[in-house]
C-alpha positions as CSV (number, residue, x, y, z in Angstrom):
1,M,13.9,2.0,-17.5
2,Q,11.7,-1.3,-17.0
3,T,10.9,-3.1,-13.7
4,T,11.0,-6.8,-14.0
5,E,9.7,-9.0,-11.3
6,K,11.5,-12.4,-10.7
7,R,9.6,-14.9,-9.0
8,I,11.5,-15.8,-5.7
9,L,8.7,-17.9,-3.7
10,E,5.9,-19.9,-5.2
11,K,2.6,-21.3,-3.3
12,A,4.0,-24.3,-2.7
13,Q,7.2,-23.1,-1.2
14,I,5.5,-20.7,0.9
15,E,3.1,-23.2,2.5
16,Q,6.0,-25.5,3.0
17,I,7.9,-22.4,4.8
18,I,4.7,-21.3,6.9
19,R,4.6,-25.2,8.1
20,R,8.1,-25.3,9.1
21,M,7.8,-22.0,10.8
22,A,4.9,-23.1,12.8
23,Y,6.7,-26.2,14.1
24,E,9.5,-23.9,15.0
25,I,7.3,-21.6,16.9
26,Y,5.6,-24.8,18.8
27,E,9.1,-26.2,19.6
28,Q,10.2,-22.6,21.1
29,N,7.0,-22.3,22.9
30,Y,6.0,-25.7,23.8
31,D,5.3,-24.6,27.5
32,A,3.1,-21.4,26.5
33,S,-0.7,-21.5,27.8
34,K,-1.6,-19.5,24.9
35,I,0.4,-17.8,22.0
36,F,-0.9,-14.6,20.3
37,L,0.2,-13.9,16.9
38,A,0.2,-10.4,16.0
39,G,0.4,-9.6,12.2
40,I,1.2,-6.4,10.8
41,D,-1.5,-5.3,8.3
42,N,-1.9,-6.5,5.7
43,N,0.2,-9.3,4.5
44,G,1.6,-9.9,8.3
45,V,-1.9,-10.6,9.1
46,K,-2.4,-13.2,6.4
47,I,0.7,-14.9,7.4
48,S,-0.4,-14.9,10.9
49,E,-3.7,-16.6,10.0
50,M,-1.8,-19.3,8.0
51,L,0.6,-20.0,10.8
52,A,-1.9,-20.4,13.4
53,R,-3.7,-22.8,11.0
54,E,-0.6,-25.0,11.1
55,V,0.3,-24.2,14.8
56,R,-3.5,-25.6,15.8
57,A,-3.0,-28.6,13.6
58,I,0.2,-29.7,15.2
59,S,-0.5,-28.5,19.1
60,E,-3.3,-27.9,21.5
61,I,-1.7,-24.5,22.3
62,P,-4.7,-21.9,22.0
63,V,-3.6,-19.5,19.2
64,E,-5.3,-15.9,19.3
65,L,-4.7,-13.2,16.4
66,I,-4.5,-9.7,17.1
67,R,-4.1,-7.3,13.9
68,I,-1.5,-4.5,14.2
69,D,-2.4,-1.3,11.9
70,I,0.6,0.9,11.5
71,D,1.2,3.9,9.2
72,K,4.3,2.8,7.6
73,E,4.7,6.0,5.3
74,A,4.9,8.4,8.6
75,Q,8.2,10.3,8.7
76,S,8.7,10.4,12.6
77,Q,7.2,7.8,15.0
78,P,4.0,6.4,13.5
79,T,0.5,5.5,14.8
80,V,0.4,1.7,16.0
81,S,-2.9,0.4,16.9
82,F,-4.1,-3.2,17.4
83,S,-7.5,-5.0,17.3
84,K,-7.3,-6.1,20.8
85,E,-5.0,-6.7,23.7
86,P,-3.9,-9.8,25.0
87,D,-6.4,-11.0,27.6
88,V,-3.9,-12.8,29.8
89,P,-1.0,-11.6,31.8
90,N,2.6,-13.0,31.0
91,F,1.5,-13.8,27.5
92,T,3.8,-14.7,24.7
93,L,3.5,-12.7,21.7
94,I,5.2,-13.1,18.2
95,V,4.6,-10.2,15.6
96,V,4.6,-11.3,12.2
97,D,5.1,-9.6,8.7
98,D,6.0,-10.4,5.4
99,V,9.4,-8.8,4.7
100,L,12.0,-7.4,7.1
101,N,13.9,-4.8,5.4
102,S,15.4,-2.0,7.9
103,G,13.4,-2.9,10.9
104,R,11.3,0.2,11.3
105,T,8.4,-1.0,11.2
106,M,8.7,-4.1,13.1
107,I,10.4,-2.1,15.8
108,Y,7.5,0.3,16.0
109,A,4.8,-2.4,15.9
110,L,6.7,-3.9,19.1
111,D,6.5,-0.7,21.1
112,P,2.7,-0.9,22.4
113,F,3.5,-4.4,23.7
114,L,6.6,-3.5,25.8
115,K,4.3,-1.5,27.7
116,M,2.3,-4.5,28.7
117,K,3.1,-7.5,31.2
118,V,4.7,-9.8,28.6
119,R,6.5,-13.3,29.3
120,K,7.9,-13.4,25.7
121,I,7.9,-11.4,22.5
122,Q,9.3,-13.0,19.4
123,T,9.2,-11.9,15.5
124,A,8.3,-13.9,12.4
125,V,9.2,-12.7,9.0
126,L,8.3,-14.5,5.4
127,V,11.3,-13.1,3.7
128,N,14.2,-11.6,5.6
129,R,16.4,-8.9,3.4
130,S,18.9,-8.4,5.9
131,H,19.0,-4.3,5.6
132,K,18.9,-3.6,9.1
133,R,19.2,0.0,10.5
134,F,17.1,-0.9,13.8
135,P,18.5,-3.7,16.4
136,I,15.4,-6.6,15.1
137,A,16.6,-10.1,15.6
138,V,14.4,-12.4,13.8
139,D,13.5,-15.5,15.5
140,Y,11.4,-17.1,12.5
141,K,12.2,-16.3,9.2
142,G,11.1,-18.1,6.0
143,F,13.7,-17.1,3.8
144,E,16.8,-15.4,3.8
145,L,17.7,-13.4,1.1
146,G,20.8,-10.8,0.4
147,T,19.1,-7.8,-2.0
148,T,20.5,-4.6,-2.8
149,I,19.2,-1.7,-1.1
150,E,17.5,-0.5,-4.8
151,E,15.8,-3.9,-5.0
152,H,12.4,-4.6,-3.5
153,I,10.3,-7.5,-2.5
154,H,6.5,-7.9,-3.3
155,V,4.4,-10.5,-1.5
156,Q,1.3,-11.4,-2.8
157,L,-1.1,-13.6,-0.7
158,T,-4.5,-13.8,-2.3
159,D,-7.0,-16.8,-2.7
160,E,-5.7,-17.5,-6.3
161,D,-1.8,-16.9,-5.5
162,Y,1.0,-17.1,-2.8
163,S,3.7,-15.6,-4.2
164,A,6.8,-13.5,-3.5
165,Y,8.8,-11.6,-6.2
166,L,12.2,-9.6,-6.3
167,Y,12.0,-6.2,-8.5
């Protein structure tokens, strides 16, 4: 069986989505003293960097980035580590990933932060597939797409190309 990819988002659309999500983040967190964007490695980090640029352009709220490393292939509770711990109490955290499928990666990525003194935790994804098996609600979603379980989404975020494909 041959796999064919269908482009569902191109660079201009992704940039527009990121801009809209940044405005939504600012609107919901206008009173925050600082926002931490925690991107799940690899594409979640890139999306959090893009969101940080946009939030900084439209507001004066300081934005700091955190990289979350998680073993997505682990059969049970995966190991989760992050690049730095937030340096203030009662912080606002937004966990960012490229695609939300079952919610497994997102729920495990949230776990270490639940043990900290957090004011607010939110989630942001570029594409929400709506196949949740874990109780995750997405606060900021760029694109909602109903897919079958057999279908997959690949997000490419390189210097030359921002695009998302369904295959």
